[in-house]
N, C-alpha and C positions, 0 to 999 in steps of 0.2 A: 335433292332437297337442300335448301339453303338454311344454314344456322346463323343466328344472330348472336353477337357477343352479349354476355350478361352484364358486363360492366365496361367502363372505358378502358380499364387495365387489360381486360380480355381482348380488346380491339387492337392493342399495341402489337406491332410486329415483335418477334422474339428479340431481335437486335436492340430495339428501343427499350424493351423491358430490362434487358441486361444492363444497358447504359444507366437507366434510372436506378437500378439496384446498386450499381457501382457508385453512383453519385451519392445515394443515401448512406452507403458504408463509409465513403470518404468524409462526408459531413459529420457522421458519428465519430470517426477517428479524430477529426479536427476539434469537435466539441470536447472530447475526452482530453485531448492535449491541452486545451485552453483551461478547462475546469477540473483538472485532476485533483487538486487540493480539496475542492468542495466535494467531489465524488468520494475521495478517500475518507473525509469526515463523515459523510453519510454512511459509508460501508462500515466504518469503525463504530458508529452508533447502532449498527445492526440492520440497516436498510436491506431489503430483499433485492439482490442483483437482477432478478428476473423481472422486476418492476419497470425498468427503463433500459433501453438499448445502451445508453452511456454507462449506466451502472454495471451492466452485464459485461461490456467490453473492459471496463476498468478492473472488474473482479478477475477476469481472465488474465489481464496484464499482471496484477498483483500476485496471483497464484502460480505464475510461471516459475519453474525451478531456477532459472537464471536470475530473475528478479529477487527471489528469496535469498539466493546466495549473496547477492550484492548487499542486501539488507543485513544479513548475518555478518558479512565482512565489515561493514560499517559499524555495527554494534561492537564487534571485537576491537576495532580501532579506537572507538570512543573509550572503552574500558582501559585499553593500553595507554591512551593519552592521559586519562585521569590519574593513572598510577605513576606516570613518568614525571620527573621533576620539570617544572616549568622552565623553559629555556629563556634566558635573558636576552640573548642576541637575536632571537627569531620571533617575530610577532606571530601570535596565534590567530588564524583566520576566524575561529569561532571561540566564544567564551563558554567553556563547559562549566557545569556545576560540579566541579571535581569531587567535593565531599559527598554529594548525593550519589554520584556515579560510583565512587569507591564503596560507599555503604551498600549499594545494591548491585555490585558487580556480579555476584553469583547468579542473581535472577536474570541480569542482562545477558550473561554468557549462556545460561540455559535457554533463553529465548533465541539467541543466535544459533545454538546447536539445533534447536527444533526447526528453525527456519531453513537451515541448510540440509536437513534430513530429506531424502527423496520422497517420503510418504506425503501425499497431498494433505493440506490442512483440512480439518473438519469444518471450519468456517473461515471465510475470507475476512471476517471482522478482525480476527487476531492479526492477520498480516497487515490490514489497514491501520490498526493501532500501532504496530511496529513501524510502519511507513511514516505515520504522523510523528512518532517519537523522534525519528531521525531527521525528518525534513521540516518540521514546524519550528523555525528558529525563534518565533515570538512567544509561544506558549508551552512548548515541550519542556518537561522537567529536566531534560538533558542540558538545556541551555538557559532556561529562565528559572529564577528563584520561585519555589512553590511551597505549599504546605509540606510539613515533614511526611515522608513515606508515600508521596504522590507517585514518584517514579516506581517504587516497589509495587504499589497497587496497580498501576497501568501495565507494568511488565507482567505481573502475574495474571492479570485479566487477559492480556494478549495470549499468554501461554495456555490458559484454560480454553479460550476460543479456538486456538489452533488444534488443541487436542494432544493427547500423549502419543509417544512413539510406540507403535505396535510391534 
């Protein structure tokens, strides 16, 4: 008895199906690499990572322990830099909002501690918020002048999204 394929995909030999799958995965990784800032913003706003392959992959990247440790280390460096005396002879690569960072240092350090903790975050949104705080040089309250307490509000929102340490 001869069986006929139900769809064109069923008609593909397994080798071609594997190639097509690998090609789709490679294109998804490329789209994520190109549009990571946009994806981070969507995740920070609470987008469901299960909605699109790109969001799902970016969520996995953000939730990785290694990535969260890097974010935590960066937040600690920002706080240390804000408390250090500005050096006259060495130009600063970034312009920190030193007063805001010093005022909200405890919240930033609490966020860094939670990011570095091995327990997975309750929501990727909190990690995405932290990512945007560190990487968005144009609008992040770490680098750009904002309304008072914006940094504190965003940091605490990130902490609440990530969830407490159990």
